[in-house]
Structures are given as structure tokens and as C-alpha cells.
N, C-alpha and C positions, 0 to 999 in steps of 0.2 A: 369779306368778314362779316360775321352775325353782329349783333348787340350785346352778345354774351361771349364771354371767354375769359382768360387770363391774362393779366397785364404781364405783358414781357419788360422786365428792366433794361432790356438792351435797345429798346426803340431809342430814334434819335434825340428826342425831345429830352428823355431820361439822362442819355450822355451828353447834352448839352447841360442839363444842371448839375451834373457833378465834376463837370469841367473835362470831359474825356473827348469834347466834341466842339469846335468854334461856331460861334455866331455872332451877329451883328448888334450887340447888346444895346439896349436904350434904356432900360430901367432894370433894378433889382432890388427887391426888399429881403427879410426873411421869408416870405411866404409866396412872393411870385416873381416871375421871369417875362420880360418883355425884349422882344428882337424882331429884326426885320425877317421878312420872308425872304427867301433865297429865289424863289420862283413867283415873285407876284403877278396878282390881277391886274392891278393899277399902281402908280407911281405912292410910294409911302407906305404899302400894305404890311401890314406887322403883326405879330403874335403875341399872346399873353396866355402864359402856365402857370398853374399852381405848381411849386415846388415841392412839395411834401404832400402831395397825394398821388398815389400809384392807382389812380382811377382812369379808366380806358376812355370815359363818356360821361355824359348829362347825368346819365342814371345809377353813376356809382359813384362820383363825388360827392363828398360830404358838403352841408349846407354852410359850413362856416370856409372852407377851402374855397367853395365857389363865390361866395360874398365878398372875401378879400380879393380875388381873381377879379370879380367885376369893377371893385373901387381901381384896383389898377387899369383896367380898359377904358374906364371914364377918365382917368388922371390921363392918359397916353391920348386916347381920342381928342380932349381938349387941346393937348401941344400939338398933335398932329393938324386940328383943324386951324389954331391958331398960326403954324408955321407955314403949311402949304397950302392954305385957302381953298380945300376943296369945295367943289357945289354942293356936296352932301357926303357922308360917310356912311359905309354899311356895315354893321357889326353881325358878325356869323358866328355860329358854331355848329358842327355836323357830327353827326352820332352812327356810326356804320358805314362800312363801305360804299354799300346803295346809295345813301346821302351824301356822300362825296368824302368819307373822310379817308387819310391816307395815313396818318401818325395817329397809333392808338395810345395816345396821352392826351387826356381832356386839355383843349386848347379853343381860344377864342380867335378869331381874326378882325382885325379893325382893316378896312379898305375904304381909303378915300376914293369917292366918286368925282369924275370932271366932266360937266357938260360937255356933249359931243363926244364923247370918249366912250366905247363900248368895255365892256369887263373883259379883260384876256382870262384864257382858260387856265385854270390853276395846274401849275407843274408843268406847262407847257414850254416854258422859255424861262433859263436860268438868267437873273440879272448880272450883271457887269461888278466885279468887285468895286472897281471905283466908284462907281456909281453909288454901289451901297455903302462905301466909306464915307461918302461926301453928304449923303442922307443923314446916315448914322451922328455925324457931327454936328449937323444942323439940327435935328430932333434932342440929343442929349443935352446940347446949348439953351434948346428953348425951356426942355423939363427941367434943367438946373435953375433957370430965371424964373419960373414959376413955382418953386420949391418952397 
């Protein structure tokens, strides 16, 4: 899929925003939603999306929505680092299929990195629901403690 195109309101993230598809929600406010990636590249891999923007990528999103999204990225990254104690953290955003974008609703990846562990291939393996639920509980608790 190219960088140009029409926003599909039936993409999975749009469905999650509307409550038509489930997610392992970590944080939500009026403008953003954060949840665990079902196909994590690393333990703690999370996604942050703007809720009010029908933008497919960075080239289409309005600056205000992008700023609010990045504020949530920073807040969630701090919670992930405090709770999971990774050796590093990668924040990524992909634009277009050749760049690795698979869902065409702008989103940010927060990927904790651990020394000696390689980065898994995205969408290669689905995480176990019990593992995601336990991680969700830990991170939600951490976020609430730092609110």
C-alpha cells in the first residue's frame, strides 16, 4: 500500500476506538488510546493511537493530534520503563507498507529492548492472552500510581 490513499474506517484500530473490537487497554483519554500489541516484538510492546484522527500516517495527521499522541507515548514509555526495567526502549512509527506499516491508522510503537535479546519479527507470533492480561494489569497499576 502506498503513502497515499483513502482512510478505511473499518481498519482494526478504528474498530477498537469504537469498541467494536477488543484490546488490552493500558490508557485512554479523550484524544488517545494505548494498548498492548497482540503480536509483540518484545515483552511489553505497546501501541498508542489518536482517537479523533482519520489519518493513515504521519503525512496526514494534524499537528495537534500528533502532539497529544506523543504526550501519551511519553507517559506510557515512562510507565513501561519503571515497571519492566528494560535496558532500552524503541519508539517507532511506520508510513506505508514498504516501511513496515500493517494497519493504516497512524500509530506509535513502544518496544522495550532487553540486552542480549533480539527483536522479534512483527506479526510473526501472537502473544498468549494470559500473558497479555497479566502484563496489562501490571502496567495499568503502574500508570494509576503515577497519575
